[in-house]
Backbone bond lengths (Angstrom), bond angles and torsions (degrees), N, CA, C in turn:
res aa  C-N    CA-C-N  psi(-1)  N-CA   C-N-CA  omega(-1)  CA-C   N-CA-C  phi
1 M - - - 1.438 - - 1.502 112.59 -
2 K 1.352 118.43 -16.69 1.417 121.92 179.03 1.506 112.37 -80.22
3 K 1.377 117.92 -11.30 1.426 120.92 -178.00 1.510 110.76 -85.94
4 K 1.373 116.13 154.25 1.470 120.24 179.17 1.475 110.63 -67.15
5 F 1.345 114.03 144.17 1.499 121.71 172.77 1.541 110.50 63.65
6 W 1.324 120.29 25.88 1.428 121.26 -179.03 1.538 110.82 -60.87
7 M 1.292 116.47 -33.93 1.448 121.39 -177.24 1.506 109.50 -67.82
8 L 1.336 118.85 -33.62 1.469 120.69 176.79 1.534 112.25 -70.13
9 R 1.324 114.52 -40.14 1.459 119.25 179.60 1.566 112.44 -65.75
10 A 1.371 111.85 -32.13 1.470 116.20 -177.98 1.541 109.46 -113.19
11 W 1.328 116.53 39.56 1.463 121.21 -171.39 1.593 111.79 -60.33
12 D 1.314 115.14 -34.80 1.475 118.21 -176.88 1.563 110.04 -68.49
13 H 1.373 115.75 -39.98 1.449 120.09 174.93 1.555 112.07 -64.88
14 V 1.342 112.44 -45.03 1.475 118.71 -177.22 1.530 109.12 -62.88
15 L 1.344 117.77 -44.24 1.450 121.68 -178.13 1.550 108.17 -62.41
16 G 1.357 117.21 -47.68 1.434 120.71 -178.63 1.507 114.46 -59.70
17 L 1.330 116.84 -40.68 1.479 121.27 -175.91 1.503 110.91 -79.90
18 K 1.341 118.69 -22.12 1.459 120.56 -179.84 1.557 113.05 -90.33
19 I 1.296 117.62 -2.99 1.496 119.20 176.52 1.549 108.08 -62.16
20 P 1.321 117.53 133.45 1.491 121.06 -179.07 1.516 110.34 -57.22
21 T 1.336 117.08 127.99 1.478 121.81 -179.30 1.498 110.30 -140.66
22 D 1.310 115.81 160.35 1.496 122.38 173.16 1.488 111.19 -90.56
23 L 1.396 115.18 -21.11 1.446 118.70 -174.31 1.516 108.40 -154.71
24 V 1.350 117.75 136.34 1.421 122.76 174.27 1.542 108.09 -124.31
25 I 1.293 117.06 120.40 1.446 123.20 177.67 1.531 105.82 -109.28
26 M 1.293 117.02 114.98 1.501 120.86 -177.18 1.547 106.69 -124.17
27 T 1.331 112.83 135.52 1.494 117.71 177.60 1.474 108.75 -76.77
28 N 1.337 114.62 130.71 1.449 123.97 172.58 1.501 109.69 -81.59
29 D 1.375 116.63 92.50 1.458 119.25 179.95 1.562 109.22 -102.03
30 G 1.329 115.22 15.62 1.454 120.18 176.27 1.517 113.00 89.66
31 T 1.317 118.89 -3.28 1.481 119.28 -176.94 1.534 111.17 -93.99
32 Q 1.298 115.03 14.60 1.489 122.19 171.13 1.480 113.42 61.81
33 G 1.343 118.53 40.26 1.446 123.54 177.88 1.494 113.40 -57.44
34 N 1.330 117.56 -28.23 1.455 120.76 177.83 1.531 111.99 -61.12
35 R 1.324 116.52 -31.72 1.456 119.15 177.48 1.514 112.00 -71.57
36 V 1.344 115.75 -32.50 1.447 120.44 175.13 1.544 110.64 -64.65
37 L 1.319 115.29 -41.82 1.468 119.08 178.76 1.508 110.09 -64.00
38 E 1.290 119.00 -40.99 1.457 122.70 178.84 1.499 109.07 -62.50
39 Q 1.353 118.94 -43.95 1.453 124.26 179.71 1.543 110.06 -59.89
40 L 1.287 115.80 -35.89 1.491 120.51 -177.58 1.547 110.10 -84.49
41 G 1.280 118.10 1.42 1.461 119.31 177.99 1.485 116.37 81.59
42 V 1.315 118.96 15.43 1.466 121.86 177.86 1.533 108.00 -73.34
43 K 1.290 119.51 127.95 1.470 122.44 -177.13 1.502 109.75 -68.36
44 T 1.322 116.02 131.37 1.483 119.08 -171.62 1.469 111.95 -70.82
45 D 1.376 119.60 -22.18 1.461 118.34 176.97 1.523 114.41 -69.77
46 R 1.365 116.27 -10.00 1.430 119.38 177.45 1.565 111.82 -98.79
47 V 1.348 116.01 -1.10 1.409 121.66 -175.73 1.504 115.97 -101.47
48 R 1.321 119.82 133.19 1.460 125.04 170.75 1.533 105.13 -116.16
49 F 1.355 114.85 112.79 1.428 121.02 -175.60 1.512 109.02 -109.90
50 W 1.320 115.31 92.74 1.517 119.42 -170.58 1.512 110.85 -120.80
51 I 1.341 115.11 149.14 1.432 122.33 172.88 1.474 109.45 -73.86
52 N 1.318 118.22 159.82 1.501 122.51 176.97 1.478 108.01 -62.75
53 G 1.382 114.99 159.20 1.418 121.84 170.06 1.532 108.03 -77.47
54 V 1.286 117.09 168.31 1.475 122.99 -177.86 1.499 111.05 -131.50
55 D 1.313 117.21 154.83 1.464 122.93 -178.50 1.536 109.23 -92.09
56 W 1.285 116.36 77.85 1.495 120.93 -176.09 1.516 111.85 -60.73
57 E 1.322 115.59 -31.45 1.488 117.61 -177.13 1.539 111.83 -62.91
58 L 1.323 116.04 -25.05 1.492 118.81 178.40 1.559 111.41 -76.68
59 F 1.336 116.41 -21.11 1.499 119.29 -170.39 1.503 111.10 -118.76
60 E 1.302 118.83 -3.42 1.477 121.48 -177.65 1.545 111.03 -55.33
61 V 1.321 117.89 -46.44 1.421 123.61 177.03 1.506 107.65 -120.45
62 M 1.325 117.51 110.08 1.425 123.26 -177.84 1.552 112.47 -83.03
63 P 1.321 118.00 142.42 1.441 120.73 177.07 1.548 110.47 -64.42
64 D 1.322 115.79 153.76 1.449 119.27 173.27 1.537 112.14 -63.30
65 K 1.331 117.13 139.95 1.501 118.38 -175.34 1.518 112.78 -59.43
66 D 1.358 118.26 -46.45 1.457 120.64 -177.12 1.516 108.76 -64.64
67 E 1.332 117.61 -43.53 1.509 120.24 179.38 1.486 110.49 -62.05
68 A 1.381 120.14 -43.54 1.447 123.35 178.97 1.538 110.27 -59.31
69 R 1.327 116.67 -44.14 1.440 118.75 179.91 1.588 113.24 -63.54
70 R 1.338 112.08 -39.24 1.498 114.55 177.87 1.501 110.34 -64.05
71 N 1.306 116.07 -43.10 1.494 120.80 179.88 1.515 113.42 -61.20
72 L 1.360 114.17 -36.27 1.493 118.09 -179.75 1.513 113.39 -92.94
73 G 1.299 116.33 1.77 1.468 118.82 177.67 1.580 112.47 68.94
74 I 1.301 115.94 36.68 1.486 121.33 177.72 1.522 106.77 -104.60
75 D 1.357 111.87 120.67 1.498 117.26 -176.26 1.550 110.76 -119.38
76 R 1.302 116.84 34.28 1.466 121.49 179.31 1.487 111.78 -106.90
77 K 1.306 115.05 156.85 1.509 121.94 -176.66 1.559 108.44 -73.65
78 W 1.299 116.61 -42.10 1.469 120.94 -178.28 1.513 111.68 -124.14
79 V 1.334 114.96 136.01 1.466 121.60 -175.09 1.516 109.45 -126.34
80 L 1.353 114.21 125.31 1.512 121.36 171.95 1.516 105.31 -105.26
81 L 1.345 114.59 152.77 1.472 119.45 -175.13 1.498 111.39 -140.64
82 T 1.334 115.82 134.48 1.450 121.79 164.92 1.566 107.97 -123.84
83 V 1.327 115.33 145.88 1.508 122.39 177.70 1.461 107.87 -136.53
84 S 1.312 115.98 114.39 1.491 119.71 176.95 1.546 108.81 -174.33
85 R 1.323 113.47 167.86 1.482 117.64 170.18 1.509 104.44 -73.49
86 L 1.345 115.55 140.75 1.478 118.69 -178.24 1.522 111.51 -87.14
87 I 1.302 113.46 84.16 1.460 123.02 176.56 1.533 108.05 -127.08
88 G 1.327 117.48 164.48 1.442 123.42 -170.90 1.517 115.18 -52.70
89 W 1.352 116.13 -53.03 1.461 115.74 -172.65 1.533 117.35 -72.72
90 K 1.407 113.41 -6.62 1.470 116.50 175.22 1.533 111.25 -77.87
91 R 1.345 117.47 -16.23 1.450 125.74 171.04 1.518 115.35 50.67
92 V 1.328 113.99 47.60 1.484 121.50 178.87 1.512 109.49 -63.54
93 E 1.350 119.23 -26.16 1.470 119.74 -178.54 1.530 111.52 -63.37
94 R 1.345 117.70 -23.64 1.447 118.96 177.51 1.542 111.46 -59.59
95 S 1.291 116.67 -40.19 1.454 120.48 177.84 1.525 110.39 -67.53
96 I 1.339 117.56 -40.72 1.461 120.63 -176.25 1.525 109.14 -67.67
97 R 1.368 116.18 -40.48 1.467 118.54 -177.88 1.497 113.01 -67.97
98 A 1.299 116.91 -21.29 1.479 119.41 177.57 1.534 114.51 -75.48
99 L 1.350 115.90 -19.19 1.425 121.64 -172.27 1.551 115.79 -63.77
100 P 1.322 122.21 -44.17 1.470 121.07 -177.46 1.528 112.64 -52.14
101 E 1.351 116.60 -42.23 1.467 117.17 177.73 1.516 113.59 -70.83
102 V 1.336 114.53 -34.69 1.496 115.98 -179.81 1.516 110.93 -68.98
103 V 1.352 115.60 -39.38 1.452 120.56 -177.85 1.524 113.76 -63.58
104 K 1.313 116.35 -25.13 1.426 118.88 176.81 1.485 116.48 -56.89
105 E 1.341 113.32 -31.43 1.493 120.93 -179.26 1.498 112.90 -111.37
106 Y 1.314 113.71 -23.78 1.479 117.26 -177.02 1.588 106.90 -128.88
107 S 1.286 114.28 78.31 1.526 120.09 -173.24 1.456 111.76 -69.94
108 D 1.351 119.04 -18.74 1.503 120.71 -177.74 1.504 110.41 -99.84
109 V 1.321 116.78 43.38 1.461 122.39 -179.89 1.550 107.62 -112.23
110 I 1.374 113.62 148.73 1.443 119.62 175.09 1.537 110.14 -137.36
111 L 1.314 119.26 141.64 1.461 125.08 171.43 1.514 109.93 -100.71
112 I 1.349 116.05 117.80 1.436 120.65 176.52 1.559 108.30 -95.88
113 V 1.316 114.36 124.87 1.478 120.74 -178.14 1.536 106.37 -109.41
114 V 1.348 115.44 108.90 1.438 120.43 -180.00 1.530 106.18 -100.77
115 G 1.338 117.11 128.13 1.464 121.97 178.88 1.498 109.09 129.24
116 D 1.361 113.30 163.26 1.398 120.64 179.98 1.511 110.39 -138.71
117 G 1.347 119.31 168.28 1.432 122.31 178.35 1.532 109.72 154.49
118 P 1.317 115.64 -178.31 1.418 123.01 -171.66 1.551 115.64 -62.45
119 E 1.317 117.62 -21.25 1.481 120.44 -179.35 1.531 111.52 -84.14
120 R 1.277 120.95 -4.20 1.464 122.98 -171.54 1.533 111.21 -59.60
121 A 1.378 117.78 -46.28 1.439 117.44 -178.92 1.513 112.85 -61.11
122 Y 1.361 115.56 -42.08 1.461 121.03 177.56 1.529 111.76 -59.50
123 L 1.347 116.68 -42.43 1.401 121.85 -177.59 1.543 112.03 -68.35
124 E 1.337 114.22 -36.43 1.479 117.79 179.76 1.547 108.55 -71.77
125 K 1.323 116.79 -36.60 1.483 120.37 174.11 1.504 112.68 -62.27
126 L 1.324 117.39 -43.24 1.430 123.30 179.13 1.505 110.30 -60.56
127 T 1.346 116.23 -44.26 1.448 122.53 -179.80 1.539 110.55 -56.12
128 K 1.348 115.26 -44.50 1.470 119.13 -178.48 1.545 109.97 -68.91
129 E 1.360 115.90 -40.40 1.490 119.42 -179.27 1.534 110.45 -59.80
130 L 1.347 115.77 -35.66 1.445 118.76 -178.24 1.548 112.23 -85.75
131 G 1.312 115.97 -2.80 1.472 120.13 -179.05 1.466 111.45 70.77
132 M 1.353 119.78 33.78 1.462 124.29 -175.12 1.524 112.06 -109.51
133 E 1.361 118.41 19.59 1.471 119.72 -175.56 1.507 113.22 -58.30
134 N 1.371 116.98 -30.70 1.417 121.46 -177.04 1.562 109.28 -86.93
135 H 1.299 117.51 2.80 1.509 118.88 -176.40 1.493 111.65 -127.39
136 V 1.313 117.50 7.35 1.494 119.95 175.43 1.516 108.05 -132.38
137 R 1.310 117.59 136.93 1.460 121.86 176.91 1.500 108.27 -131.22
138 F 1.360 114.21 119.37 1.482 121.59 178.25 1.506 108.76 -89.46
139 E 1.331 118.00 118.10 1.436 122.40 -179.35 1.542 114.75 -92.23
140 G 1.349 116.99 -15.32 1.459 117.34 -175.46 1.511 109.23 72.75
141 A 1.370 115.38 -165.78 1.440 122.80 -179.60 1.539 107.77 -69.85
142 V 1.341 115.30 140.16 1.451 120.55 -179.61 1.491 109.84 -128.11
143 G 1.312 117.12 143.24 1.457 122.74 -179.96 1.509 111.67 -63.44
144 R 1.376 117.50 148.62 1.426 121.39 -177.40 1.521 113.91 -54.37
145 K 1.296 118.68 -40.30 1.446 123.44 -175.19 1.532 111.58 -71.68
146 E 1.343 116.24 -18.98 1.472 118.71 -179.76 1.516 111.60 -87.14
147 I 1.334 117.98 -19.27 1.467 120.93 -176.31 1.511 116.11 -51.84
148 P 1.390 117.30 -44.58 1.509 118.41 -179.14 1.554 112.47 -57.38
149 K 1.340 118.70 -30.61 1.406 120.34 -179.65 1.522 109.93 -64.62
150 Y 1.333 118.28 -42.17 1.447 122.43 177.17 1.528 113.89 -61.74
151 F 1.337 113.76 -41.49 1.492 116.76 175.55 1.498 111.30 -66.54
152 A 1.338 117.69 -40.02 1.479 120.31 179.20 1.481 111.57 -62.28
153 A 1.339 117.31 -33.98 1.465 122.21 -175.63 1.534 111.43 -77.02
154 A 1.306 117.51 -20.67 1.476 121.71 -171.04 1.511 113.14 -84.50
155 D 1.341 115.26 148.47 1.424 120.46 170.70 1.547 111.90 -94.77
156 I 1.349 115.44 -34.88 1.483 122.21 178.75 1.509 109.94 -136.83
157 F 1.305 114.87 136.29 1.471 123.37 173.73 1.498 109.67 -102.55
158 L 1.316 119.35 125.29 1.423 124.26 179.51 1.548 113.08 -110.34
159 S 1.312 115.42 128.35 1.481 119.88 -179.00 1.566 105.81 -140.01
160 L 1.331 115.31 105.04 1.503 122.49 -171.38 1.499 113.84 -123.70
161 Y 1.353 114.71 38.74 1.486 119.85 -175.25 1.527 108.34 -68.23
162 D 1.337 112.55 156.80 1.453 119.80 163.73 1.521 109.69 -76.40
163 W 1.338 115.87 157.87 1.473 123.47 172.72 1.530 112.62 76.69
164 S 1.310 118.39 -57.02 1.451 122.34 -178.16 1.528 110.07 -166.31
165 N 1.331 116.23 156.55 1.456 121.09 178.60 1.530 112.70 -121.16
166 V 1.370 117.03 9.63 1.391 119.97 -176.81 1.507 112.46 -87.24
167 G 1.368 114.16 58.52 1.480 119.35 174.84 1.495 109.00 -98.27
168 N 1.314 117.17 174.60 1.464 118.96 179.35 1.488 115.14 -57.81
169 P 1.357 121.20 -33.74 1.460 120.18 178.08 1.527 111.49 -60.10
170 L 1.371 120.00 -39.07 1.459 118.36 177.51 1.534 109.12 -69.54
171 L 1.307 119.66 -39.19 1.454 120.67 179.46 1.553 109.49 -61.69
172 E 1.335 114.36 -40.87 1.523 117.44 -179.40 1.496 109.92 -69.04
173 A 1.346 119.40 -37.36 1.419 120.23 177.36 1.518 111.13 -62.34
174 M 1.324 117.66 -33.64 1.496 120.21 177.64 1.503 110.27 -71.61
175 M 1.362 116.11 -39.17 1.452 118.85 178.08 1.543 110.71 -64.48
176 A 1.329 116.27 -35.68 1.415 121.84 -178.93 1.521 112.66 -76.14
177 G 1.327 118.78 -6.99 1.434 122.89 179.47 1.472 113.22 70.09
178 K 1.325 117.58 41.02 1.459 122.60 -178.95 1.508 113.19 -93.83
179 C 1.299 116.92 152.06 1.443 124.62 168.73 1.579 107.89 -70.88
180 I 1.298 117.14 119.38 1.454 122.90 -173.48 1.513 111.61 -113.41
181 V 1.341 115.09 135.73 1.463 120.95 171.63 1.525 104.48 -121.19
182 T 1.306 117.10 125.55 1.460 121.44 -175.23 1.509 110.85 -150.24
183 L 1.361 115.15 172.79 1.461 120.13 -176.94 1.534 109.29 -99.02
184 N 1.350 113.36 147.20 1.485 120.03 178.59 1.511 111.40 -89.72
185 N 1.381 112.93 82.12 1.474 120.23 179.45 1.488 109.07 -136.84
186 G 1.324 115.18 163.80 1.481 119.48 -174.84 1.505 109.79 49.70
187 D 1.348 114.69 -132.37 1.499 119.63 179.19 1.503 113.55 -100.04
188 T 1.352 118.65 17.13 1.459 120.13 -177.43 1.517 111.76 -57.14
189 G 1.318 117.98 -34.26 1.438 120.55 179.23 1.517 116.55 -65.67
190 K 1.351 115.64 -13.03 1.465 120.22 175.06 1.527 112.49 -82.24
191 F 1.353 116.54 -10.74 1.409 121.43 177.83 1.552 113.92 -109.45
192 I 1.384 111.56 -37.67 1.472 118.19 -179.20 1.483 110.38 -111.27
193 E 1.339 117.46 122.62 1.430 124.58 175.57 1.510 107.49 -100.95
194 N 1.311 117.76 117.16 1.442 121.81 -176.35 1.529 111.74 -54.01
195 G 1.328 115.58 127.00 1.471 119.90 176.58 1.526 113.66 83.60
196 Y 1.345 119.26 -7.55 1.459 121.43 -179.64 1.538 109.61 -107.24
197 N 1.389 114.96 -61.69 1.440 116.03 179.05 1.555 114.05 -125.95
198 G 1.326 109.33 27.88 1.512 117.37 175.16 1.510 107.86 164.49
199 V 1.371 112.50 -177.81 1.442 120.55 176.64 1.508 106.65 -115.29
200 L 1.293 115.55 123.08 1.469 122.41 -175.32 1.503 109.48 -112.68
201 L 1.349 117.55 112.32 1.434 123.74 -177.60 1.540 112.91 -99.33
202 E 1.336 118.00 142.02 1.433 120.16 171.56 1.515 107.51 -84.77
203 Y 1.342 116.06 160.77 1.486 120.18 -178.47 1.541 110.17 -56.50
204 E 1.323 118.37 -40.95 1.448 118.71 -177.42 1.538 112.94 -73.49
205 E 1.334 114.49 -2.71 1.527 119.36 177.81 1.484 112.17 -100.50
206 L 1.282 117.55 4.87 1.488 120.00 -172.85 1.570 110.06 -62.51
207 Q 1.287 119.37 -30.84 1.430 121.28 175.92 1.480 113.84 -60.40
208 K 1.335 116.63 -22.43 1.449 121.86 -179.90 1.559 113.31 -82.47
209 L 1.319 115.35 -2.53 1.495 118.18 -173.92 1.496 112.63 -56.72
210 P 1.331 122.84 -45.34 1.467 120.01 177.27 1.484 114.02 -56.47
211 E 1.348 117.98 -41.74 1.476 122.88 179.32 1.493 110.68 -66.18
212 V 1.320 116.55 -39.28 1.456 119.95 178.88 1.509 110.84 -62.90
213 I 1.330 115.05 -45.91 1.492 119.89 -179.93 1.553 110.11 -61.64
214 K 1.308 116.42 -44.71 1.481 120.40 179.56 1.556 112.57 -62.57
215 R 1.333 113.37 -40.02 1.489 116.47 179.04 1.529 111.46 -63.54
216 L 1.356 115.14 -39.44 1.435 118.68 -179.43 1.523 111.79 -72.40
217 L 1.327 119.52 -38.80 1.394 122.55 176.09 1.524 112.38 -60.56
218 A 1.298 117.35 -30.13 1.462 122.58 -178.34 1.508 110.36 -81.44
219 D 1.358 120.28 -11.28 1.433 119.66 -172.63 1.523 108.42 -132.49
220 E 1.330 114.14 88.57 1.477 119.58 -179.36 1.509 111.82 -63.90
221 G 1.354 118.63 -35.60 1.450 120.13 178.60 1.490 112.49 -60.73
222 C 1.317 115.61 -42.41 1.467 119.78 178.33 1.541 109.76 -63.80
223 R 1.302 118.60 -45.64 1.469 120.85 179.21 1.537 110.71 -58.01
224 K 1.292 116.88 -41.73 1.491 118.28 -177.68 1.500 113.14 -71.22
225 Q 1.359 114.70 -34.77 1.496 115.87 178.86 1.499 111.62 -71.66
226 L 1.335 119.27 -39.24 1.457 121.26 175.43 1.494 111.21 -61.68
227 G 1.337 116.45 -42.02 1.465 118.89 177.53 1.499 113.54 -68.15
228 K 1.270 117.77 -36.47 1.518 122.56 176.63 1.518 110.90 -62.13
229 N 1.350 117.61 -42.66 1.441 121.81 179.01 1.476 111.96 -70.86
230 A 1.372 118.74 -33.91 1.441 121.91 176.79 1.522 111.79 -64.12
231 R 1.312 116.19 -41.74 1.440 120.76 -178.78 1.533 109.04 -70.10
232 R 1.319 117.93 -35.06 1.498 120.46 178.32 1.576 108.84 -63.61
233 F 1.353 113.62 -45.10 1.499 118.62 178.49 1.546 108.42 -58.01
234 A 1.327 118.67 -47.33 1.458 122.03 -176.22 1.548 110.29 -60.43
235 K 1.321 117.09 -44.75 1.465 120.75 -178.77 1.522 112.28 -63.14
236 E 1.323 114.82 -29.24 1.466 119.45 -176.86 1.528 111.20 -84.44
237 Y 1.326 118.67 -35.07 1.470 118.98 -167.94 1.509 114.29 -115.69
238 F 1.333 119.22 -19.91 1.499 117.43 -174.87 1.571 111.66 -86.14
239 W 1.320 111.65 142.89 1.460 120.72 176.44 1.571 108.86 -89.82
240 T 1.313 114.99 146.74 1.432 117.83 164.85 1.509 108.63 -74.85
241 W 1.309 119.18 166.84 1.464 121.76 178.21 1.527 108.90 -63.69
242 Q 1.348 118.32 -35.84 1.442 120.87 179.89 1.557 109.22 -63.44
243 E 1.317 116.21 -44.02 1.485 120.09 178.94 1.523 109.46 -62.95
244 R 1.289 116.48 -43.85 1.494 120.50 179.86 1.508 110.06 -59.84
245 M 1.345 118.53 -49.22 1.475 120.71 -176.11 1.513 109.23 -70.08
246 D 1.338 119.09 -36.43 1.456 120.42 178.61 1.583 109.64 -60.40
247 A 1.325 116.28 -38.81 1.451 119.87 178.58 1.539 109.56 -64.99
248 E 1.349 118.99 -40.95 1.484 120.45 178.39 1.531 109.18 -64.68
249 V 1.319 117.22 -45.01 1.443 119.17 -178.70 1.546 111.56 -61.13
250 K 1.307 115.23 -38.73 1.498 119.79 178.74 1.493 110.81 -62.24
251 E 1.362 117.50 -42.83 1.424 121.37 -179.61 1.523 112.82 -62.63
252 V 1.328 114.31 -44.14 1.453 120.96 -178.77 1.487 109.51 -69.50
253 S 1.312 119.62 -39.18 1.461 122.98 177.73 1.564 110.79 -62.57
254 N 1.317 114.69 -38.74 1.454 117.54 175.29 1.530 112.72 -61.98
255 L 1.340 117.26 -39.28 1.474 122.04 177.84 1.521 108.14 -62.66
256 I 1.337 117.92 -42.22 1.456 119.67 -176.42 1.559 108.88 -67.16
257 K 1.321 117.64 -39.60 1.456 119.67 177.57 1.505 110.85 -64.28
258 Q 1.298 119.11 -39.63 1.472 121.02 177.96 1.507 111.05 -64.92
259 W 1.356 118.71 -39.72 1.466 123.69 177.35 1.484 110.58 -62.51
260 E 1.376 118.21 -42.22 1.454 122.55 -177.60 1.539 109.59 -67.06
261 R 1.347 115.63 -39.54 1.480 118.38 176.46 1.504 113.30 -62.21
262 R 1.342 116.51 -42.89 1.422 121.00 177.22 1.526 111.28 -62.13
263 K 1.310 115.50 -41.60 1.459 121.36 -178.51 1.515 112.43 -64.02
264 I 1.346 114.70 -40.55 1.503 120.69 175.47 1.449 111.20 -65.38
265 G 1.392 115.04 -42.15 1.460 120.14 -176.75 1.523 112.53 -67.47
């Protein structure tokens, strides 16, 4: 939005969001869409800016770590995990590029990449160029019910997207009680407090990623405490999908009642 003529480049979004409405429900994915609405002059009293609901039933009881690793065929001492669609702005290559330095001290580590997309061929090529074929495993797309196994098997969850990291994978990592390393962009800092329920890096600190990973791999107690606090935050603040949809239905029902009163009046 700081660039010239941004409204012209995003004319379809601008037009859609400026259409007169009684209610705007926007998903808070961390990219600060509420600020866009304010910039476009949308009245805040008509906006409901909510995070997605989550599937708590999948994460209420987590599988045992050793059992999850056996089921997934993972035979390494330390496991790093990323979960996302493999597209450019998800920046999965950042996790891969950190590996050579990590492997120097933690040779029995593996990065599990869950997800598929147009960047996969590039990421596989990069892995070979870095000599990390034995330390990266590409899983491709995974069914929803299988996802908790991957979180259970992981020691550290990495999310290093551009723009924001408040996607469902981060929310699920928090529900799973995982040690999280992520970037402080968008509204990510509203969910992850550095040193309390995760590690929050600034962009200029990305070169420290290998050292951060090594420090966490060396301190199991720290990893467990960060994960415990992340799960506590999730239990306190996250909606189930039923709660999210009930809130939407309530808002729309209120609009209908208002319309009926105006009609009668």
